[in-house]
C-alpha positions in Angstrom: 53.5 10.3 25.0 51.1 8.4 22.5 49.1 9.6 19.8 45.4 8.4 20.0 44.3 8.0 16.3 40.9 8.9 14.7 39.2 5.9 13.3 37.2 7.1 10.5 33.7 7.5 10.5 31.1 4.7 11.8 29.3 5.0 8.8 32.1 3.2 6.4 31.5 0.5 9.3 28.9 -0.7 6.9 27.9 0.1 3.4 24.1 -0.2 4.0 22.4 3.0 3.3 19.3 4.8 3.4 17.2 6.1 -0.2 16.5 9.4 -0.5 13.5 10.6 1.8 11.8 12.4 -1.6 12.6 8.5 -3.4 11.2 6.6 -0.3 8.1 8.4 0.0 7.1 7.9 -3.8 7.7 4.6 -4.4 6.0 4.2 -0.6 3.0 6.6 -2.9 3.1 3.9 -5.1 3.0 1.0 -3.4 0.3 2.2 -2.0 -1.6 2.9 -5.2 -0.9 -0.5 -5.7 -1.8 -2.1 -2.9 -5.2 -0.6 -2.9 -5.9 -0.9 -5.8 -5.9 -5.0 -6.0 -7.5 -5.1 -2.6 -10.8 -3.1 -3.6 -13.3 -5.4 -4.8 -10.7 -8.5 -4.7 -9.6 -7.6 -7.8 -6.5 -9.4 -7.3 -5.9 -13.3 -7.6 -3.8 -13.7 -4.2 -3.4 -11.5 -1.2 -1.6 -8.9 -2.2 1.4 -9.3 0.4 1.7 -12.5 -0.8 1.8 -11.6 -5.0 4.2 -9.0 -4.0 6.9 -11.1 -2.2 6.6 -13.8 -4.9 7.1 -10.7 -7.6 10.0 -10.0 -6.1 11.4 -13.7 -5.2 11.3 -13.1 -9.4 13.8 -10.7 -9.9 16.0 -11.2 -6.7 18.3 -12.2 -9.5 18.5 -9.3 -11.1 17.9 -6.9 -8.3 19.2 -9.1 -5.5 18.1 -6.2 -2.5 14.2 -7.2 -3.2 15.3 -11.0 -2.2 12.3 -11.2 0.5 14.2 -13.9 2.6 18.1 -11.1 2.5 15.6 -9.0 4.5 17.1 -5.4 2.6 13.5 -4.2 1.6 10.2 -4.4 3.4 7.2 -2.9 2.5 4.1 -3.1 5.6 1.6 -1.0 7.1 2.2 1.5 3.7 5.7 2.4 4.7 8.9 0.8 2.9 12.0 0.0 5.5 15.0 -0.1 3.0 18.8 -0.8 4.4 21.2 -2.0 1.1 23.6 -1.3 -0.6 21.6 -0.3 -3.9 21.5 3.5 -4.6 18.0 5.1 -5.6 18.1 4.6 -8.9 18.7 0.4 -8.6 15.6 0.7 -6.0 13.2 2.6 -8.1 14.4 0.5 -11.1 13.4 -2.6 -9.4 10.7 -2.0 -7.8 8.5 -0.2 -10.9 9.7 -3.5 -12.2 7.9 -5.6 -10.0 5.3 -3.2 -9.6 4.9 -3.0 -13.5 5.7 -7.1 -14.1 2.5 -7.9 -11.2 0.2 -5.8 -12.4 0.7 -7.7 -16.0 0.6 -10.7 -14.3 -2.9 -10.0 -13.4 -3.7 -8.7 -16.5 -4.8 -4.9 -15.1 -1.8 -2.9 -17.1 -4.3 -1.0 -18.6 -6.5 0.2 -15.4 -3.8 0.6 -13.4 -2.1 3.2 -15.7 -5.5 5.7 -15.9 -5.1 5.1 -12.1 -1.3 5.9 -12.0 -1.4 9.5 -14.0 -1.4 11.6 -10.9 1.4 9.9 -9.5 3.3 9.3 -12.7 2.6 13.8 -13.1 4.1 14.7 -9.6 6.7 12.2 -9.6 8.2 11.6 -12.8 10.8 14.3 -13.1 12.2 13.1 -10.0 12.7 9.3 -11.8 14.0 11.0 -15.0 16.7 13.0 -12.6 17.7 9.1 -11.4 17.7 7.9 -15.6 14.4 5.9 -15.3 11.5 6.7 -17.9 8.7 5.8 -15.7 6.5 5.7 -18.5 8.3 3.1 -20.3 8.4 0.8 -17.3 4.9 1.3 -16.7 3.6 0.9 -20.6 0.7 -1.1 -21.0 2.1 -4.5 -22.7 
């Protein structure tokens, strides 16, 4: 008689993972805030999706999952689709750096920071638990 061995969980076949729903939700809220801020009254110098992808490309060496050509991170229809090996903290930090850089590039750090107050109050503790100070990343520079 032969024994049938049980394969390890299928999850081990792929190291891609989904972020925690509360982290994903907070980051979606942040991008929705940014999109509505930049598209309201045509404040942004360019199309929002194009600006965001350019910023992601600038950061792709440090945050490879943001590379628009890798297809690991997508934002459309106010939703994030993310499949990568990156941990929640890395995703959050990469996205916060991208948002802060994009706003700074547009010369809109101060007005955006005031728009962010409610989001910061709601999510500050969640990001601190990941070891990320959202205040320092989103400061006016």
